[in-house]
N, C-alpha and C positions, 0 to 999 in steps of 0.2 A: 733569233736569227741575226746573223752578222750583216753589217752594211755591205761588206764585200760580196756576200751571197746575193743580196738584193740587186746590187748594181750589175752583177754578172748576167742577169737575164734581160737587161735593158739594152737596146741597140745604142750605137754611138750617135746620140742625138746632137751632140755638139757639132759633128760633121754634117749629119743629115739636115739639121736645121738651117744650114747655110744655103740650101738650095733655094732658088728663086721662087719656085712654085710651092709655097708653103701656106697658101690660103685654103680655107675650107668653105665650100659652098653649102651652107646649112639648108638651103632649099632641097638639095639632093639628099642630104642626111635625113631631113624631115620625111621626104617621100619614101625612102628606104625603111625608116622606122615605122611609118604608118602602114606600109604594106605588110610588114612583119606583124604588127598588132592585129591587122585584119585577118591574118592567117591563124591567129590564136583565138579568134571569136568562135564560140560554140554555135555553129550554124544551125543545129537542131534545137537550141535553147533560146531563151529570151535575149533580146539585144542587150549588150553590156556584160554578158557572161563570158569573160575571157579566161583562157587556160593559162596555167603557170608555165607552159612550154608545150612543144609538140608532143601529142599523146598523153598529156597530163589533164587532170580534171579542171573544170572551171573553179575559181576560188575568189574569196573576198579580196585578198591583196592584189591579185592580178587585175581584177575589175577596177579597184581604186587606182592602182598604178597607171593604167591606161587612160583613165579620165584625167588624171593629173598631167601625164605626159602630153596628151593632145592639147591641153590648155597651155602648157609651157611653150609648146611649139607654135602658138599663135591662133589656135582654133577656139572659136566661141561656140561651145556645145549647145547653148541655148538657141543659137541661130542655125547651126548646121544639121541638127538632129530634129526629127519630127517629134511631136508630143508623145506619140506612142513609143518611139525608141527611148526617149528620156525616161518615161514612166517605167518601162521594162527594166532599164538599167538601175533606176532608183529602187525598184522592188527587189531586184536581184541582190543589191547591196544589203537591203533591209531584211532579206531572208536569213541573214546571219545574226540578227539581233537576238539577244538573250532576254527572255521574258519572265524569268523567275530567279529567286535567290539573291545573294549578296551582290552578284554581278549584273543585276537587272539593268537593262539599257545599254550594256556594253555589247561588243561584237566578238563572236567566236571565229575560228579559222584564221588565227593571227600570224601565221607564217613564223612562229617562234618568238613573236614579240609580245609585249605586255598588252593588257586591255587598254591602258592609257595610249600607247602608240597606235593601236588599232582605232581608237576613238579619233585621234588626230587624222589618220588616213581617211576615215569615213567622212569626217567633217569637210576635209579638203575636196573629196570627190562629190559629195552631195551638194556642196556649195556651188560648184560650177555646173552641176546638172539641174539646179533649181529644185532640189528635193529636200525632204525633212527626215530626220531620224525617226525611227519607229516608236521609241519609248523615251521618257525622261532618263537622263544619264545619272545613275546612282553613284558612280565613282567620284563625282565631285564632292560628295558628302563628307569625305575625309579631310577636306581643307577649305570648304566654302564659307566657314565662319572665321571672323578676324582672329579670334583666340586660337584657332587651329593652324594658322599660317606658319608661324615660326617653328612649332614642334614638327610639322610635316616637312618643312625645308631642312631642318636639322637632321631628320631621320634618313635623308638620302645618302647613298654611299658616294661621298665626294671624291674618294680615292679612285673609284671606278665609275666616274661620272658619265662616261660615254653612253653606257647603257642606262644608268640611273637618270640621266637627263631626259630620256624619253618619257619618263613619268611626268616631268615638268612640262615638256612640249605638248603632249597630248592631254595633260591634266590641267595644271595651273594656267598655261598660256591659253588653251582653248576656253577655259572658264573665264579668263579675263576678257574675252570677246563676247561673253554671254550677256543677254539683257538682264540677267539676274545679278550681275556683278556690280558691286558698289565702288565708288571712288575711294572710300576709306579702306576697302580691302586691297585695292590696287596700291594705295600709298603704303600699306603695311608690307606688301611683297617687295616693292621697289626699295623701301628703307632697308630691309634685310639684305637684299641683293647688293645694294651699294656698299653697305657696311662690310660685307664679306668678300668683296673683290680684293685680290692681292694687288696692292698699288704698284708693285714692281713689275708684274707680268701682265696684268689685266685679266688674269684667269680667276675662276673660282676653284676651290674655296681657300681663303687665306688660312695659312697654318696647317694645311693638309698636304701630305706627300702623295703625289699621284702614283698609281700602280704601274704606269708605263708612260712613255713619251706621247702617246696618242690621246690620253684621257682628257687633258684640259681643252684641247681644240675640239675634239669630238663632243665633249660635254657642253662647252660654252656656246656653241652655235645653236643649240636647242633652247638656249635662254635669251640670247641676243635679240631674236625677232620680237620679243615682247616689248623691248625698248623701241624698236623701229615702228611697230604697228600702233603702239599707244603713244608714240611721240614723246617719250621720256628721254631726258638727257643721259647718255652713257658717259661716265666720268673719265675713262682712260683709253680713248681710241688709239693714241700713239703707242701705248704699251702693248696693246693687242697687235698692232701692225708689227712692232719689233718682235714679238713672240712668234707670230706666224712666219715671218721671214726667217727667223733663226731656226725654225723647225723644218724648213725645206731641206730635203736631201740633195746631195750632189747630182743625182740622176733626174732631178726636177720634181719628184714626187714628195708627198708628205707622209704617206703610209708606207712604213717599212715592212714590206712583205714580198715574197718571191711569187710573182704572177705576171702573166702577160697583160692582165686586165688592170690598166692604169687609171681608169676612171671610176674609182671607188668613192664612197661617201666622204672619206676624210679629205680627199682632194676637193670635192665640192664644198666641204666645210671651210677649207682654207681660202678658196676663191670668194665665198660669200663674206667671210670675215674681212678680207682685204677690200672688197667692194664697199661694204657697209662702213667700215672704219675710215677708209680713205674719203668717203663722202662727208664724214664728220670732221676729218682733219685733212682738207684737200691739198695743203701745201707740204705735207709731211712725207718725206722719203719717196717722192713720186717716181724717181728714176729706178730706185731699188724695187719698188712694186712692179713697175713695167717690166723690168728684167726678169723678175720671178715669174710673172704671168707668162711671158714669152718663152721662158725656159720650159715651163710645164706645157705650154701650147705646142711646142715642137714635139713633145712626147705624145700628146693627144693626136696630133695630125698624123704622125707615123702610125699610131695604134689604129685609128679609124681606117686609114688607107690599106693597112695590112691585116687587121684582125677584126674588122666589123662583123664578119660571119660568126666569129667566136663570141663577140659581145652579144649578138642577137640570139645566141644559144642559151643565154642566162635567163633566169627568172625575170619577169617584168620589173620586179622591185629593184633588181640590180641594173637593169636597163634604164630605169628611172634616174639612177645616180648619174649615168652617162648623159641623159637628156638634160638634167639639171645643170650638169657641168658645162655642156655646150651652151646652155642658156646664159650662164654667168660669163663664159668667154665671149659670147655675142655682146653682152653688156659692157664688158671690160675692154674688148678689142673688136669693135664692129667692122673695122676695115679688113681684118683678117678672117673673122668668122662672120660671113656675110649672108644675109637673107633679106627679102623684101617685106618680111614681117618681123616684129619684135619678139624675141624669145624672152622668157622670164625664168624663174627658178622656184624651188620649193620653199624657200625661207622668206624672201622679200615680197613675194606676190601675196597680198592680203586677201585675194579671192579664195585662197585655200584655208582661210581662218574665219569663215562667216558663221560662227557659232550662233549668233543671235538670229540668223535667218534659217538655220537648219534644225535648231533645237525644238524639242517638244516640252513645254512646261505644264506642270500640274494645274 
């Protein structure tokens, strides 16, 4: 797809963005999204059994997506739900757990994603619901020994790492937050990651040609949170900032595709990378970062004001991308994206990575 084709479907944000009324009241956004989520709840089923859309069946991903969205938007499900509601939601999620074979402990109904990705989604949802997984997770067995770390990391498709990094996110990252994980194992992982960052770009993996422009950003953000959550030093924050800014398109997006839906996961990825890296290098290119965020914020504001109905017609997993994006914009520019509660996001919020609290050990 050409850049010209992509830009052609985007309104003239450079003009629209100059309007005075460009603030987004996230309290109203929150109410609209919560009402929509409520419309997806299977009223004849257990609490927490959310549908993938109007007329669709309840599913694992929709259930996890809504738990995570509600938490991002400031709700504490441990407080707002009754014990019965939480238990029904937990039990519904665990009804998708696999109890036999090589995938024992993983979850089915993965919305086209890997078992590793589904594992990450389940850990995120169960953590904020106060639940536990139904069985021990067998998928960690492929890399939970120190001698397995490097072969497993080397086996990932780093040229197409956007998808491949889901295995790291829902696998190694989640395992790193487990009570079973040793400091020596963590040291081995970080040593390999540090050694294999491209010093010029801040991306993984050094010496690998990426399949397309989206791969290094989409892949890296599934790895960066392990540095943030385990408080390890990331060595090249300035390079990541440079790379993310260079990747932004003239229309304000990072994802080069023809669609009215401008709040995709790659945009969320870019905002998270800018937020996290600017926290590590607070005096680096601050004006450029602010301009990049505001350019994209103009696009988001127009999109929500004109296409929120189309956004809410998507599967909850895609709505989650929008909610996480709003959360990052709230953190990056709270004067423009306003609410009386603090929004978070899917990567920086450690409540979505409580493996030690939700895991079942033998």
